[in-house]
C-alpha angles and dihedrals in degrees: 000000000000108000093235091052090047092056091049091050087058091050092248120124117234115234120208141163139220122259110198103150117093094233126121090193092050090048090051090051090051090048092056091059092081098248112160090233141351123226114213111209112220092158104059102359132080093259108118137168088262094059104021096096091054092049091047089050090052090054093042092058088067096047092240113140116241129214122191126215101211124209097250144347092284119142091213091055092047094050092045094053091050093046089054092056111275115143091213146350135241107212117205130220099013105166107164139038088246090059090046091051091052091053094045093049091055091057096055133064120232140310089038097032146008102250113138116229117242112103114182094197136022091019114195136168110276095248092050092046091050090056096048104042123094125215110195117176116200119241102210109127132075088238092056090055089059089053097038099123094042091051092049092046093052110120111251094025107118097189142310137266113215111216104207101190099050089040091055090049090049089055090050096255124131115249115265117193096188102051136009123246112254090244090057092049089053090055091049091051091049092047090053092049096048095041092053091048088056095041093248138126128266118200142166142160131266116221096181134031093245089050091059091058091048094050093047091050088056093060102260111172098205128018128190112210129186127333140245092251092046093051091050092051094044093051094046093046092049094052094043091051091049092051093046091048091052092049091050092048093047102040095130096045092047093051093047094050091053094061 
């Protein structure tokens, strides 16, 4: 069973993080932090087809499962990410059940799907691979909200990933990285309800620590928190601010000791 599904079956949400830097070493470091999964970002991050296999290898060393957010709802991209070792794909901008069905078909081998056999890494028999892989369309357009239940009910769709920023923009709201617009929260609540009715997974991303607690309290099955690039910037900014604050507070002492 897919590790994220296994956690959900136990009633425990899976906690993951974004990997957007094109570094196998950095991905390995993230993998050793005991996240339940890592989500490689090949849509907005620096992960590309040229470096994806190295980043996936960095994650694989740690035993942490890796999902890939591909650049678009393209069957070739979906199959390629799975062939390189991802245990599932997050598919952006899925707005209709027809689009969801296209994505789902590309994740499964015949007779239930259209995936071509030829995995480069993590090769498994087609029936086993079909059981393990995750297809997670993103709900991030106003149109997708109108088709929410049909998208979730699509055969081969294992759950949905609500994208709060693009969804807010689609509703005409400015992006807010500290708290979600009430309309977005309503969609997340509905996604949780419908997914659980269909025995599927509901996930989203937390952009702020308080937001993580809120999302988990709403029954989210998998939550992606923070990112490798964000943690690097946060740590560097914190230390730089501490050093600058010390220098400012000890100007006189610093100048005297240098004479």
